[in-house]
C-alpha positions as CSV (number, residue, x, y, z in Angstrom):
1,X,2.1,-20.4,23.5
2,X,4.2,-17.2,23.3
3,X,7.4,-19.1,22.8
4,X,5.8,-21.3,20.1
5,X,4.7,-18.1,18.2
6,X,8.2,-16.7,18.6
7,X,9.9,-19.8,17.2
8,X,7.4,-20.0,14.4
9,X,8.2,-16.4,13.4
10,X,11.9,-17.1,13.5
11,X,11.5,-20.1,11.3
12,X,9.2,-18.5,8.8
13,X,11.3,-15.3,8.5
14,X,14.6,-17.1,8.8
15,X,15.7,-15.0,11.8
16,X,17.3,-16.0,15.1
17,X,14.7,-16.8,17.8
18,X,16.5,-14.5,20.3
19,X,16.4,-11.7,17.7
20,X,12.6,-12.1,17.3
21,X,12.0,-12.4,21.1
22,X,14.0,-9.2,22.0
23,X,12.4,-7.2,19.1
24,X,8.9,-8.2,20.2
25,X,9.8,-7.4,23.8
26,X,10.9,-3.8,22.8
27,X,7.7,-3.4,20.8
28,X,5.6,-4.4,23.8
29,X,7.5,-1.8,25.8
30,X,6.3,1.0,23.5
31,X,9.2,1.2,21.0
32,X,8.2,2.3,17.5
33,X,9.2,0.6,14.3
34,X,11.0,3.8,13.2
35,X,13.0,3.8,16.4
36,X,14.0,0.2,16.3
37,X,15.0,0.3,12.7
38,X,17.2,3.3,13.2
39,X,18.6,3.0,16.8
40,X,18.4,-0.6,17.9
41,X,20.0,-2.4,15.0
42,X,22.2,-4.6,17.3
43,X,19.0,-5.9,18.9
44,X,17.0,-6.4,15.7
45,X,19.9,-7.8,13.7
46,X,19.7,-4.8,11.4
47,X,16.0,-5.4,10.4
48,X,14.6,-2.6,8.4
49,X,11.1,-1.2,8.7
50,X,9.6,-3.6,6.2
51,X,11.0,-6.6,8.0
52,X,9.9,-5.3,11.4
53,X,6.3,-4.7,10.2
54,X,6.3,-8.2,8.6
55,X,7.3,-9.6,12.0
56,X,4.5,-7.6,13.7
57,X,1.9,-8.8,11.2
58,X,3.0,-12.4,11.3
59,X,2.9,-12.3,15.1
60,X,-0.6,-11.0,14.9
61,X,-1.7,-13.8,12.5
62,X,0.0,-16.5,14.5
63,X,-1.5,-15.2,17.8
64,X,-4.9,-15.1,16.2
65,X,-4.4,-18.7,14.9
66,X,-3.3,-19.9,18.4
67,X,-6.4,-18.2,20.0
68,X,-8.7,-19.8,17.4
69,X,-7.2,-23.2,18.0
70,X,-7.7,-22.8,21.7
71,X,-11.4,-21.7,21.2
72,X,-12.1,-24.6,18.8
73,X,-10.6,-27.2,21.2
74,X,-12.6,-25.8,24.1
75,X,-15.8,-25.9,22.0
76,X,-15.2,-29.5,21.0
77,X,-14.4,-30.5,24.6
78,X,-17.6,-28.9,25.8
79,X,-19.5,-31.2,23.4
80,X,-17.6,-34.2,24.9
81,X,-16.1,-35.0,21.5
82,X,-12.5,-34.1,22.0
83,X,-10.2,-37.1,21.3
84,X,-6.3,-37.2,21.3
85,X,-6.4,-37.5,17.5
86,X,-8.5,-34.4,17.1
87,X,-6.5,-32.4,19.6
88,X,-3.3,-33.3,17.9
89,X,-4.7,-32.4,14.4
90,X,-6.0,-29.0,15.5
91,X,-2.8,-28.2,17.5
92,X,-0.6,-29.0,14.5
93,X,-2.7,-27.1,12.0
94,X,-0.6,-24.3,10.4
95,X,-3.4,-22.5,8.6
96,X,-6.7,-21.0,9.8
97,X,-8.7,-22.7,7.0
98,X,-7.4,-26.1,8.2
99,X,-8.5,-25.4,11.7
100,X,-11.9,-24.5,10.4
101,X,-12.0,-27.6,8.2
102,X,-11.2,-29.8,11.2
103,X,-13.9,-28.1,13.3
104,X,-16.5,-28.2,10.5
105,X,-17.9,-31.8,11.2
106,X,-18.0,-31.0,14.9
107,X,-19.4,-27.5,14.8
108,X,-23.0,-27.1,16.1
109,X,-25.1,-27.3,12.9
110,X,-27.6,-24.7,11.7
111,X,-30.7,-26.1,9.9
112,X,-29.6,-28.3,6.9
113,X,-31.2,-30.7,4.5
114,X,-29.7,-33.6,6.5
115,X,-31.3,-32.7,9.8
116,X,-34.9,-33.8,8.9
117,X,-33.4,-37.0,7.5
118,X,-31.7,-37.7,10.8
119,X,-35.0,-36.9,12.7
120,X,-36.7,-39.4,10.5
121,X,-34.3,-42.1,11.7
122,X,-32.4,-42.5,8.4
123,X,-28.8,-42.1,9.8
124,X,-28.4,-45.9,10.3
125,X,-29.3,-46.4,6.7
126,X,-26.7,-43.8,5.6
127,X,-24.1,-45.7,7.8
128,X,-25.0,-49.1,6.3
129,X,-24.7,-47.6,2.7
130,X,-21.4,-46.0,3.6
131,X,-19.9,-49.0,5.3
132,X,-20.5,-51.2,2.2
133,X,-23.2,-53.6,3.5
134,X,-23.1,-56.1,0.6
135,X,-25.9,-58.3,2.0
136,X,-28.5,-56.3,0.0
137,X,-28.9,-53.7,-2.7
138,X,-29.4,-50.1,-1.7
139,X,-33.2,-50.4,-2.4
140,X,-33.4,-53.5,-0.2
141,X,-31.6,-51.7,2.6
142,X,-33.8,-48.7,2.2
143,X,-37.0,-50.8,2.3
144,X,-36.3,-51.6,6.0
145,X,-36.5,-47.9,6.8
146,X,-40.0,-47.1,5.4
147,X,-42.0,-45.5,8.3
148,X,-45.2,-43.7,7.3
149,X,-45.4,-42.2,10.8
150,X,-42.0,-40.5,10.1
151,X,-42.9,-39.4,6.6
152,X,-40.8,-42.0,4.9
153,X,-43.3,-43.6,2.5
154,X,-41.0,-45.2,-0.2
155,X,-37.5,-46.5,-0.7
156,X,-36.9,-43.4,-2.7
157,X,-37.8,-41.2,0.3
158,X,-35.4,-43.3,2.5
159,X,-32.5,-43.1,0.0
160,X,-33.1,-39.4,-0.6
161,X,-32.8,-38.7,3.1
162,X,-29.7,-40.9,3.5
163,X,-28.1,-39.2,0.5
164,X,-28.6,-35.8,2.3
165,X,-26.9,-37.2,5.4
166,X,-24.0,-38.6,3.3
167,X,-23.6,-35.4,1.3
168,X,-23.4,-33.4,4.4
169,X,-20.8,-35.8,5.9
170,X,-18.7,-35.7,2.7
171,X,-18.9,-31.9,2.7
172,X,-17.0,-31.8,6.0
173,X,-14.4,-34.3,4.9
174,X,-11.0,-32.5,5.5
175,X,-9.0,-34.2,2.7
176,X,-11.9,-33.9,0.2
177,X,-12.2,-30.2,0.9
178,X,-8.5,-29.8,0.4
179,X,-8.7,-31.7,-2.9
180,X,-11.4,-29.3,-4.1
181,X,-9.3,-26.4,-3.0
182,X,-6.2,-27.7,-4.8
183,X,-8.1,-28.4,-8.1
184,X,-9.8,-25.0,-8.0
185,X,-6.5,-23.1,-7.5
186,X,-4.8,-25.2,-10.2
187,X,-7.5,-25.5,-12.9
188,X,-10.4,-23.3,-11.9
189,X,-11.4,-20.6,-14.4
190,X,-13.1,-17.3,-13.5
191,X,-15.7,-16.3,-16.0
192,X,-17.7,-13.1,-16.2
193,X,-20.6,-12.2,-18.5
194,X,-23.1,-9.4,-18.8
195,X,-25.2,-8.7,-15.7
196,X,-28.5,-7.0,-15.3
197,X,-27.1,-3.5,-15.3
198,X,-24.6,-4.1,-18.2
199,X,-26.0,-1.4,-20.4
200,X,-25.5,1.3,-17.8
201,X,-21.8,0.4,-17.5
202,X,-21.1,-0.6,-21.1
203,X,-18.0,1.5,-21.5
204,X,-16.5,0.6,-18.2
205,X,-16.9,-3.1,-18.3
206,X,-17.4,-4.2,-21.9
207,X,-14.0,-5.9,-21.9
208,X,-15.3,-8.3,-19.2
209,X,-18.7,-9.2,-20.8
210,X,-17.1,-12.3,-22.2
211,X,-14.1,-12.8,-20.0
212,X,-12.4,-16.0,-19.0
213,X,-9.0,-16.6,-17.2
214,X,-7.5,-19.2,-15.1
215,X,-7.6,-18.3,-11.4
216,X,-3.9,-18.9,-10.9
217,X,-3.1,-16.4,-13.7
218,X,-5.5,-13.6,-12.7
219,X,-3.6,-10.3,-12.1
220,X,-4.7,-8.2,-9.2
221,X,-6.2,-5.3,-11.2
222,X,-8.5,-7.7,-13.1
223,X,-9.7,-9.2,-9.9
224,X,-10.6,-5.8,-8.6
225,X,-12.2,-4.8,-11.9
226,X,-14.4,-7.9,-11.9
227,X,-15.4,-7.4,-8.3
228,X,-16.4,-3.8,-9.1
229,X,-18.5,-4.9,-12.1
230,X,-20.2,-7.6,-10.0
231,X,-21.0,-5.0,-7.3
232,X,-22.6,-2.7,-9.9
233,X,-24.5,-5.7,-11.3
234,X,-22.8,-5.1,-14.6
235,X,-21.2,-8.5,-14.5
236,X,-22.2,-12.0,-13.5
237,X,-19.2,-13.9,-12.2
238,X,-18.7,-17.7,-11.8
239,X,-15.8,-20.0,-11.1
240,X,-15.8,-23.1,-13.4
241,X,-14.0,-26.3,-12.6
242,X,-13.3,-29.6,-14.5
243,X,-16.2,-31.3,-12.7
244,X,-15.9,-34.8,-14.2
245,X,-12.2,-35.0,-13.3
246,X,-12.9,-33.6,-9.8
247,X,-15.6,-36.1,-9.1
248,X,-13.5,-39.0,-10.3
249,X,-10.6,-37.9,-8.0
250,X,-12.8,-37.3,-5.0
251,X,-14.5,-40.7,-5.4
252,X,-11.1,-42.4,-5.4
253,X,-10.4,-40.5,-2.2
254,X,-13.4,-41.5,-0.2
255,X,-15.0,-44.5,-1.8
256,X,-13.2,-47.9,-2.2
257,X,-13.0,-49.2,-5.8
258,X,-14.9,-52.4,-4.9
259,X,-17.6,-50.7,-2.8
260,X,-21.0,-52.4,-3.5
261,X,-22.8,-49.1,-3.4
262,X,-20.2,-47.1,-5.3
263,X,-22.6,-45.6,-7.8
264,X,-25.0,-44.4,-5.1
265,X,-22.2,-42.9,-3.1
266,X,-20.8,-41.2,-6.2
267,X,-24.2,-39.5,-6.6
268,X,-24.1,-38.4,-3.0
269,X,-20.6,-37.1,-3.4
270,X,-21.5,-35.2,-6.6
271,X,-24.3,-33.6,-4.7
272,X,-22.0,-32.7,-1.9
273,X,-19.5,-31.1,-4.2
274,X,-22.1,-29.2,-6.3
275,X,-24.3,-28.0,-3.6
276,X,-22.0,-27.6,-0.6
277,X,-18.3,-27.9,-1.1
278,X,-17.6,-26.1,-4.4
279,X,-19.7,-23.0,-3.5
280,X,-18.0,-22.8,-0.1
281,X,-14.5,-23.2,-1.4
282,X,-15.3,-20.8,-4.4
283,X,-16.3,-18.1,-1.9
284,X,-13.1,-18.8,0.1
285,X,-11.0,-18.5,-3.1
286,X,-12.8,-15.3,-4.3
287,X,-12.2,-13.9,-0.8
288,X,-8.5,-14.8,-0.9
289,X,-8.2,-13.4,-4.5
290,X,-9.7,-10.2,-3.3
291,X,-7.5,-10.0,-0.2
292,X,-4.4,-10.6,-2.3
293,X,-5.5,-8.1,-5.0
294,X,-6.4,-5.4,-2.4
295,X,-3.1,-5.9,-0.7
296,X,-1.2,-5.6,-4.0
297,X,-3.2,-2.5,-4.9
298,X,-2.5,-0.9,-1.5
299,X,1.2,-1.7,-1.9
300,X,1.0,0.1,-5.3
301,X,-0.7,3.1,-3.8
302,X,1.8,3.1,-0.9
303,X,4.7,3.1,-3.4
304,X,3.2,5.9,-5.4
305,X,2.6,7.9,-2.2
306,X,6.2,7.5,-1.1
307,X,7.4,8.7,-4.5
308,X,5.3,11.9,-4.1
309,X,6.4,12.5,-0.5
310,X,10.1,11.9,-1.2
311,X,10.2,14.3,-4.1
312,X,13.2,16.6,-3.5
313,X,12.3,20.0,-2.1
314,X,13.0,23.2,-4.0
315,X,14.9,25.2,-1.5
316,X,15.7,28.9,-1.4
317,X,13.2,29.8,-4.1
318,X,10.4,32.4,-4.1
319,X,7.3,30.8,-5.6
320,X,4.3,32.2,-7.3
321,X,1.6,29.6,-6.9
322,X,-1.3,29.5,-9.4
323,X,-4.5,27.5,-8.9
324,X,-6.1,27.4,-12.3
325,X,-9.8,28.0,-12.7
326,X,-12.4,29.2,-15.3
327,X,-15.5,30.9,-13.9
328,X,-14.0,31.5,-10.5
329,X,-10.7,32.7,-11.9
330,X,-7.1,31.7,-11.3
331,X,-6.1,32.1,-7.6
332,X,-2.5,33.5,-7.2
333,X,-0.3,33.5,-4.1
334,X,3.3,34.7,-3.8
335,X,5.5,32.9,-1.2
336,X,8.9,33.7,0.1
337,X,11.6,31.1,0.2
338,X,10.3,29.9,3.6
339,X,6.8,29.4,2.3
340,X,5.4,32.6,4.1
341,X,2.6,34.4,2.2
342,X,3.7,37.7,0.6
343,X,0.6,38.5,-1.3
344,X,-2.4,37.1,-3.2
345,X,-4.8,38.0,-6.0
346,X,-7.2,36.4,-8.5
347,X,-7.1,36.8,-12.2
348,X,-9.6,35.9,-14.9
349,X,-7.8,35.0,-18.1
350,X,-10.2,32.2,-19.2
351,X,-13.8,31.6,-20.0
352,X,-16.2,33.3,-19.4
353,X,-14.4,36.6,-18.6
354,X,-11.5,36.2,-21.0
355,X,-9.4,39.0,-19.4
356,X,-6.2,37.6,-20.7
357,X,-4.2,40.8,-21.2
358,X,-5.2,42.0,-17.7
359,X,-4.2,38.7,-16.2
360,X,-0.9,38.7,-18.1
361,X,0.0,42.1,-16.8
362,X,-1.0,41.2,-13.2
363,X,1.3,38.2,-13.2
364,X,4.2,40.0,-14.8
365,X,3.9,42.6,-12.1
366,X,3.7,40.0,-9.3
367,X,6.8,38.3,-10.6
368,X,8.7,41.6,-10.5
369,X,7.3,42.8,-7.2
370,X,7.9,39.7,-5.2
371,X,11.2,38.7,-7.0
372,X,9.7,35.3,-8.0
373,X,12.1,32.5,-9.0
374,X,9.6,29.8,-10.0
375,X,5.9,29.4,-10.7
376,X,3.9,26.4,-9.4
377,X,0.8,25.6,-11.4
378,X,-1.8,23.3,-10.0
379,X,-2.4,20.4,-12.4
380,X,-6.2,20.4,-12.1
381,X,-8.9,21.7,-14.5
382,X,-7.6,24.5,-16.7
383,X,-3.9,23.9,-16.0
384,X,-2.8,23.7,-19.6
385,X,-4.6,26.9,-20.5
386,X,-2.9,28.5,-17.5
387,X,0.4,27.0,-18.5
388,X,0.1,28.9,-21.8
389,X,-0.5,32.1,-19.8
390,X,2.5,31.5,-17.5
391,X,4.7,30.8,-20.5
392,X,3.8,34.3,-21.9
393,X,4.4,35.8,-18.5
394,X,8.0,34.4,-18.5
395,X,8.6,35.6,-22.1
396,X,7.3,39.1,-21.3
397,X,9.3,39.6,-18.1
398,X,13.0,40.2,-17.3
399,X,13.5,37.7,-14.5
400,X,14.9,34.2,-15.3
401,X,11.7,32.5,-14.1
402,X,10.7,28.8,-14.8
403,X,7.5,27.0,-14.0
404,X,6.5,23.5,-12.9
405,X,3.2,21.6,-12.7
406,X,2.3,20.6,-9.2
407,X,-0.2,18.0,-8.0
408,X,-3.2,19.7,-6.4
409,X,-4.8,16.5,-5.2
410,X,-6.2,17.0,-1.7
411,X,-5.5,20.8,-1.8
412,X,-9.2,21.6,-1.5
413,X,-9.5,19.1,1.4
414,X,-6.6,20.9,3.1
415,X,-8.1,24.3,2.4
416,X,-11.3,23.4,4.3
417,X,-9.5,21.8,7.2
418,X,-9.1,23.1,10.7
419,X,-5.3,23.2,10.2
420,X,-5.6,25.5,7.2
421,X,-8.0,27.8,9.1
422,X,-5.5,27.9,12.0
423,X,-2.7,28.8,9.6
424,X,-4.6,31.4,7.6
425,X,-7.7,32.5,9.6
426,X,-8.3,35.6,7.4
427,X,-7.7,33.9,4.0
428,X,-10.4,32.6,1.7
429,X,-10.4,28.8,1.4
430,X,-9.6,28.8,-2.3
431,X,-6.5,30.9,-1.6
432,X,-5.4,28.6,1.2
433,X,-5.4,25.8,-1.4
434,X,-3.3,28.0,-3.6
435,X,-0.7,28.5,-0.9
436,X,-0.6,24.8,-0.4
437,X,0.2,24.3,-4.1
438,X,3.2,26.6,-3.9
439,X,4.5,25.0,-0.7
440,X,4.2,21.5,-2.3
441,X,6.9,22.6,-4.7
442,X,9.1,24.0,-1.9
443,X,8.7,21.1,0.5
444,X,6.4,18.3,-0.7
445,X,6.7,16.2,2.4
446,X,5.9,19.0,4.8
447,X,2.8,20.1,2.8
448,X,1.3,16.8,1.6
449,X,1.4,15.5,5.2
450,X,-1.4,18.0,6.0
451,X,-4.0,16.0,4.1
452,X,-5.4,12.5,4.4
453,X,-3.1,10.5,2.2
454,X,-6.1,8.8,0.6
455,X,-7.0,12.3,-0.9
456,X,-3.8,12.4,-2.8
457,X,-5.2,10.0,-5.4
458,X,-2.3,7.6,-6.0
459,X,-3.7,4.7,-7.9
460,X,-6.5,3.0,-9.9
461,X,-9.1,1.1,-7.9
462,X,-8.3,3.2,-4.8
463,X,-11.9,3.2,-3.8
464,X,-12.4,-0.6,-4.4
465,X,-10.1,-1.7,-1.6
466,X,-10.7,-1.9,2.2
467,X,-10.5,1.7,3.2
468,X,-9.3,0.9,6.8
469,X,-6.4,-1.1,5.5
470,X,-5.6,1.5,2.8
471,X,-5.5,4.3,5.5
472,X,-3.3,2.1,7.7
473,X,-0.8,1.4,5.0
474,X,-0.7,5.0,3.7
475,X,-0.3,6.4,7.2
476,X,2.7,4.0,7.6
477,X,4.3,5.5,4.5
478,X,3.8,9.0,5.8
479,X,5.3,8.1,9.1
480,X,8.2,6.3,7.4
481,X,9.0,9.2,5.1
482,X,8.8,11.8,7.9
483,X,11.0,9.9,10.3
484,X,13.5,9.1,7.5
485,X,13.9,12.8,6.7
486,X,13.4,14.1,10.3
487,X,11.8,17.4,11.3
488,X,13.0,20.8,12.4
489,X,11.8,21.1,16.0
490,X,11.5,24.9,15.8
491,X,9.6,25.0,12.5
492,X,7.6,21.8,12.0
493,X,3.8,22.2,12.2
494,X,1.5,20.0,14.2
495,X,0.7,17.6,11.3
496,X,4.4,16.9,10.8
497,X,5.3,16.6,14.4
498,X,2.4,14.3,15.2
499,X,3.9,11.7,12.8
500,X,7.3,11.7,14.5
501,X,8.2,8.5,16.3
502,X,6.9,8.6,19.9
503,X,4.6,11.6,19.4
504,X,0.9,12.0,18.7
505,X,-1.4,14.9,18.0
506,X,-1.6,15.9,21.7
507,X,2.2,16.0,22.2
508,X,2.7,17.7,18.9
509,X,0.4,20.5,20.0
510,X,2.1,20.7,23.4
511,X,5.4,21.2,21.6
512,X,4.1,24.0,19.5
513,X,2.4,25.7,22.5
514,X,5.7,25.5,24.4
515,X,7.6,26.9,21.4
516,X,5.1,29.8,21.1
517,X,5.2,30.5,24.8
518,X,9.0,30.1,25.6
519,X,10.6,30.7,22.2
520,X,12.6,28.4,20.0
521,X,14.1,25.2,21.5
522,X,17.9,25.6,22.1
523,X,18.4,21.9,22.4
524,X,16.8,18.5,22.2
525,X,17.1,18.2,26.0
526,X,14.6,21.0,26.4
527,X,12.0,18.7,25.0
528,X,11.8,17.3,28.5
529,X,10.2,20.6,29.6
530,X,7.2,20.0,27.4
531,X,4.2,19.0,29.6
532,X,3.1,15.4,29.0
533,X,6.3,14.4,27.2
534,X,7.7,11.5,29.3
535,X,11.0,9.6,29.1
536,X,9.6,7.1,26.6
537,X,8.3,9.8,24.3
538,X,11.6,11.6,24.5
539,X,13.6,8.4,23.8
540,X,11.5,7.5,20.8
541,X,11.3,11.0,19.3
542,X,14.5,12.9,20.1
543,X,16.7,11.4,17.3
544,X,14.2,12.3,14.6
545,X,13.9,16.0,15.7
546,X,16.6,18.5,14.7
547,X,17.6,21.7,16.4
548,X,19.6,23.9,14.0
549,X,21.9,26.6,15.4
550,X,21.3,25.4,18.9
551,X,23.5,24.7,22.0
552,X,24.7,21.3,20.8
553,X,26.0,20.7,17.3
554,X,24.9,17.1,17.3
555,X,21.2,18.2,17.8
556,X,21.2,19.1,14.1
557,X,22.0,15.5,13.1
558,X,20.2,12.2,13.2
559,X,22.5,11.0,16.0
560,X,20.4,10.1,19.1
561,X,21.3,11.9,22.3
562,X,22.0,8.5,24.0
563,X,25.0,8.2,21.6
564,X,26.5,11.6,22.4
565,X,29.0,10.1,24.8
566,X,30.1,7.7,22.1
567,X,30.5,10.6,19.7
568,X,32.6,12.5,22.3
569,X,34.9,9.5,22.7
570,X,35.1,9.0,19.0
571,X,36.0,12.6,18.2
572,X,38.4,12.9,21.1
573,X,40.4,10.0,19.6
574,X,41.1,12.3,16.6
575,X,41.5,15.5,18.6
576,X,38.1,16.9,17.8
577,X,35.1,18.2,19.8
578,X,31.5,18.3,18.4
579,X,31.8,22.1,17.7
580,X,34.6,21.3,15.2
581,X,32.1,19.6,12.9
582,X,30.4,22.9,12.0
583,X,33.8,24.5,11.3
584,X,34.8,24.9,7.6
585,X,36.4,21.7,6.3
586,X,35.6,19.8,9.5
587,X,33.7,16.8,8.0
588,X,36.2,16.3,5.1
589,X,39.2,16.3,7.6
590,X,37.4,13.7,9.8
591,X,36.6,11.6,6.7
592,X,40.3,11.7,5.8
593,X,41.4,10.5,9.3
594,X,38.9,7.7,9.3
595,X,40.2,6.2,6.0
596,X,41.8,2.8,6.5
597,X,40.7,2.3,10.1
598,X,39.1,-1.0,11.2
599,X,35.5,-0.4,11.9
600,X,35.4,-3.4,14.3
601,X,38.4,-2.2,16.3
602,X,37.0,1.4,16.4
603,X,33.6,0.1,17.6
604,X,35.2,-1.9,20.4
605,X,37.3,1.1,21.4
606,X,34.4,3.5,21.8
607,X,32.0,0.9,23.2
608,X,29.3,0.7,20.6
609,X,28.0,-1.8,18.0
610,X,29.3,-1.8,14.5
611,X,25.9,-0.9,13.0
612,X,25.4,2.1,15.3
613,X,28.9,3.2,14.7
614,X,28.4,3.1,10.9
615,X,25.3,5.3,11.3
616,X,27.2,7.8,13.5
617,X,30.1,8.0,11.1
618,X,27.7,8.6,8.2
619,X,26.1,11.5,10.1
620,X,29.4,13.0,11.0
621,X,30.8,12.7,7.5
622,X,27.6,14.0,5.7
623,X,26.1,16.8,7.8
624,X,22.8,18.0,6.5
625,X,22.2,14.8,4.5
626,X,18.6,14.6,3.2
627,X,17.6,11.3,1.6
628,X,15.2,13.1,-0.7
629,X,18.0,14.8,-2.5
630,X,18.9,11.4,-4.1
631,X,15.9,11.7,-6.3
632,X,15.5,13.8,-9.5
633,X,14.2,17.3,-9.0
634,X,10.9,18.5,-10.5
635,X,10.9,19.3,-14.2
636,X,11.0,23.1,-14.8
637,X,10.0,24.6,-18.1
638,X,9.8,28.0,-19.7
639,X,7.4,27.2,-22.6
640,X,4.7,24.6,-23.1
641,X,4.3,21.8,-25.7
642,X,1.2,20.8,-27.5
643,X,0.0,17.3,-28.6
644,X,0.4,18.5,-32.2
645,X,4.1,19.1,-31.5
646,X,4.8,15.5,-30.8
647,X,6.3,13.2,-33.4
648,X,7.0,9.4,-33.2
649,X,10.7,8.8,-32.2
650,X,11.0,12.0,-30.1
651,X,12.8,11.6,-26.8
652,X,11.3,13.6,-23.9
653,X,11.9,14.0,-20.2
654,X,8.8,13.3,-18.1
655,X,7.5,12.8,-14.6
656,X,5.8,9.7,-13.5
657,X,2.3,10.6,-12.3
658,X,0.8,7.2,-11.6
659,X,1.9,3.6,-11.6
660,X,-0.6,0.8,-12.2
661,X,-0.4,-2.9,-12.9
662,X,-0.2,-2.5,-16.7
663,X,2.2,0.4,-16.8
664,X,2.9,4.0,-15.9
665,X,1.3,7.3,-16.8
666,X,3.9,10.0,-17.5
667,X,3.5,13.8,-17.7
668,X,5.6,14.9,-20.7
669,X,4.4,18.5,-20.7
670,X,1.3,18.3,-22.9
671,X,-2.3,18.2,-21.7
672,X,-2.6,14.4,-21.7
673,X,-0.3,12.1,-19.8
674,X,1.3,9.4,-22.0
675,X,1.2,5.7,-21.2
676,X,4.3,3.5,-20.9
677,X,2.9,0.0,-21.1
678,X,4.7,-2.4,-18.8
679,X,6.1,-4.2,-21.9
680,X,7.8,-0.9,-22.8
681,X,9.7,-0.4,-19.5
682,X,12.7,-2.4,-20.5
683,X,14.0,-5.0,-22.9
684,X,13.9,-7.4,-19.9
685,X,10.7,-8.9,-18.5
686,X,9.2,-6.7,-15.7
687,X,6.7,-8.6,-13.6
688,X,5.7,-5.8,-11.2
689,X,5.9,-2.2,-12.4
690,X,6.1,-0.9,-8.8
691,X,9.5,-2.6,-8.4
692,X,10.8,-0.8,-11.5
693,X,9.3,2.7,-11.4
694,X,7.7,5.1,-8.9
695,X,5.5,8.2,-8.8
696,X,7.5,11.4,-9.0
697,X,10.4,9.8,-10.8
698,X,11.9,11.6,-13.8
699,X,12.2,9.3,-16.8
700,X,13.4,9.6,-20.4
701,X,10.6,8.4,-22.8
702,X,10.3,7.9,-26.5
703,X,7.1,8.7,-28.3
704,X,5.9,5.6,-30.1
705,X,2.5,6.8,-31.4
706,X,0.0,9.6,-31.1
707,X,-3.8,9.0,-31.4
708,X,-5.0,12.5,-32.1
709,X,-8.7,11.5,-32.2
710,X,-8.6,9.8,-28.8
711,X,-5.8,12.1,-27.6
712,X,-3.7,9.2,-26.4
713,X,0.1,9.0,-26.4
714,X,2.0,5.7,-26.3
715,X,5.5,6.0,-24.9
716,X,8.4,3.7,-24.5
717,X,11.5,3.7,-22.2
718,X,13.3,1.2,-24.5
719,X,16.0,2.6,-26.8
720,X,15.1,2.2,-30.5
721,X,18.1,0.0,-31.3
722,X,17.0,-2.5,-28.6
723,X,13.4,-2.5,-29.9
724,X,14.6,-2.8,-33.5
725,X,16.7,-5.9,-32.5
726,X,13.7,-7.7,-31.2
727,X,14.6,-7.5,-27.6
728,X,11.2,-6.2,-26.5
729,X,9.2,-8.6,-24.4
730,X,5.6,-9.4,-25.4
731,X,2.8,-7.1,-24.1
732,X,1.7,-8.4,-20.7
733,X,-2.1,-8.4,-20.6
734,X,-4.6,-7.3,-23.1
735,X,-4.5,-3.7,-24.4
736,X,-8.1,-3.5,-23.5
737,X,-7.1,-3.2,-19.8
738,X,-5.6,0.2,-20.6
739,X,-8.8,1.5,-21.8
740,X,-11.0,-0.1,-19.2
741,X,-8.8,0.9,-16.3
């Protein structure tokens, strides 16, 4: 069975079977996806994390399918009904639904309408009608089964019972069920109308009170919106199907054209379709639509989260963090360039206290006292009123200070967490959240990892999807980002270390305790001294942990310790030792010597695979490389803009705050985020916004229109000359989706 699954994975994913087998073997031995993707490329064929996870998921599905086949065959055998034909059909079934369809007629039945008919001895009548007994009419055949002692008093009673038996039999017909499935997917229409609670949810769901769309064209966000409306009883949802055509096609499938009882069997078949098959397949299709939509939504959320986590850090800057508030005041925390707290206060510039001048003076003084470089303003309630205050602070002071808006999503959850209490035991919870806002600007990845990623709020319909799956996918994103960047072994906190490949919360705490008791790690090798950290954990984690200024220069790179001998041989070939890499001009000189060399020959010479050698060379040539630096930095400002300042045609720089199916919301520096509809991304057709744009990305946008009454801003990323030349694709989906979403 295992080899069958392996070969099926290889076939479906177009990989070599040996590649799949060896990869699955390493996974079963405790290797992580991050480790395999980075340090076992020769084994995996260079598979990235996405491919490896797809392999794992497919392995799980195929194993589940194999297990179900085995259970079904055993259950049929126990009934004494297993034939070679059934065994072959079940064994060759490639989908779970087909296994269930094959098992359906043989499954032990719960109480059905056909059971009493069988108990009254009407199954032989059903068989004679089905077989096409032309010796008598249906009524004449039924007359032979009238039995008052069995509650069959008339021919109508007999035919009614026989029809229930035939309808049940038709409902389990494998090809008939597949026909219904095909027609529903091809031509089924999902319709929604007002439900019993429609008035309570008028604004949210009015666009779906008279909604109709073919199933095959339903975009994921509409599926989730309809599901939500149905749950709230605001909508009634049905799937409609071309019934007459379906019945005609199904009759042709199961009833011969010259059958003497064709009309009667057609009625039985219609009953089977209406009462049994269509409701069953409709539920199956609704379930699959929901699963697809939820998976798509989760992928959108995951992409948005990655954009947030991989935002470039603001290094070497002292930050004044401001958490806006009205009644409770604006919490203020000054941080040094390493994120350590220098001082804190609370000011009350807004309603109801209105101590604006006092707050202005306090912030100007804090900027001077702590030599602040940038101000981080939380983007929650009161942020734009506070932005005005900060702009005045900058104008009134002498230091060249700028400010940026920072997401405060999840900051309150962090502030109330055990981790926050451990970090700041003597600080009020609100001020802990303020510190987090400042650190999110300095190092977004390190700070956001402290909260449940679901708290970050990275998409519409976030609460409509399976929360277990959402958490699993978002946790993967967090793990991927952390391992892609790596962690400083001597500075990383528990929340960061616990996401490193091969580590967990217990090992992360053990590392921190060892660090506190014995001082900073001088090398990766000293990890082996941490209690509980075995050889496997060391192998899986060492390459993702950095030791800067330690005993071994390579410990500050992503090169795995197992490759240090390879690096020694490689450097010796050019007359270098690892210490030379940290000398001025070391990497450029090495880069110069490597030019024109055959990678294949060099790999053979030092005894390593080409993929691993390429990674080693990249690390040697680009010391200190951080993948986050490839992205655009946060947008810094010195003064704020108002909605009234916007004019159609203006080009602005903005930050993508959220990506949804119908477009992206962009912060352009006014109170309201603007919407770039998916049709305004490009002059080319964009099917999936997530493939084109991500949260945290800096984009240039053109103001198309401003609705001052509704405070809505329509934006475009298409240059005016392209739009004027008619190259803009049509809007994809009704504009109503924007409002309803």
